[in-house]
C-alpha positions in Angstrom: 0.0 0.0 0.1 1.5 3.3 -1.1 2.1 6.0 1.6 0.1 9.2 1.4 2.3 12.1 -0.1 2.6 15.0 2.2 1.7 18.5 1.2 5.3 19.7 1.3 6.3 16.8 -0.9 3.9 17.5 -3.5 4.8 21.3 -3.8 7.6 20.7 -6.2 5.4 18.6 -8.5 2.9 21.4 -8.7 5.6 24.0 -9.3 6.9 21.7 -12.0 3.4 21.3 -13.6 2.8 25.1 -13.5 6.2 25.7 -15.2 5.4 23.1 -17.8 1.9 24.7 -18.5 3.5 28.1 -18.7 5.9 26.8 -21.2 3.3 25.2 -23.4 1.1 28.3 -23.3 4.3 30.5 -24.3 5.0 28.2 -27.2 1.4 28.2 -28.4 1.3 32.0 -28.2 4.6 32.2 -30.2 3.3 29.8 -32.9 0.0 31.8 -33.1 2.1 35.0 -33.7 3.8 33.4 -36.8 0.8 33.4 -38.9 1.0 32.0 -42.5 2.2 34.5 -45.0 4.3 36.6 -42.6 7.0 38.2 -44.8 10.5 37.0 -44.6 13.3 38.7 -46.8 16.5 36.9 -47.2 19.7 38.9 -48.1 23.1 37.3 -48.5 26.0 36.0 -50.5 26.8 32.5 -51.6 26.6 31.1 -48.1 22.9 32.0 -48.1 22.1 31.5 -51.7 23.5 27.9 -52.1 25.3 27.9 -55.4 26.2 24.2 -55.3 22.8 23.1 -53.9 20.5 21.3 -56.4 17.6 23.0 -58.1 19.0 26.3 -59.0 16.4 29.0 -59.7 16.8 30.7 -63.2 15.6 34.1 -62.1 17.8 36.3 -62.0 20.4 34.4 -64.1 23.9 34.3 -62.6 22.8 34.6 -59.0 23.2 30.9 -58.4 20.4 30.7 -56.0 19.0 27.2 -55.0 15.3 26.5 -54.3 16.7 24.3 -51.3 18.8 26.8 -49.6 18.4 27.7 -46.0 15.9 30.7 -46.5 13.7 28.4 -48.6 13.8 25.5 -46.0 13.2 27.8 -43.0 10.4 29.8 -44.7 8.6 26.5 -45.5 9.1 25.1 -42.1 7.8 28.2 -40.4 5.1 29.0 -43.1 6.5 32.3 -43.9 6.2 34.3 -47.3 9.6 34.3 -48.6 11.4 37.0 -50.7 14.7 35.6 -51.4 17.2 37.9 -52.9 20.3 36.2 -51.9 23.0 36.0 -54.7 26.4 34.2 -55.0 29.0 37.0 -55.0 26.6 39.4 -53.2 28.1 42.5 -51.4 26.8 45.1 -49.1 26.4 47.5 -52.1 24.3 44.9 -54.0 22.1 44.5 -50.9 21.6 48.1 -50.7 20.7 48.4 -54.3 18.3 45.6 -54.0 16.7 47.2 -51.0 16.4 50.5 -52.5 14.8 49.3 -55.7 12.3 47.0 -54.0 8.7 47.8 -54.2 7.4 49.9 -51.2 5.1 47.1 -50.1 8.1 44.9 -49.4 9.9 47.2 -47.4 9.3 47.5 -43.6 
């Protein structure tokens, strides 16, 4: 026959349960904040664009951008709307030019 648990012994269990519930509630709130279609813009050089990763996108020619690079994979996993402007050989000047010429609706 099991021994009854004293109130003092059950306090750590209750505290753990409350912490667990708070964590779950926090994660659910975070997931609700990342609604489908939230814009995600990816700027970067060849580390980001994935020039040797299969399924290169043809637009624009010469950027050597893969449709399986990190931005595409993370945007798909997080249900974000991706605007991938990474390019092999990209520089700060190129990123500034792309940002300056982007339509106003894509700028934040």
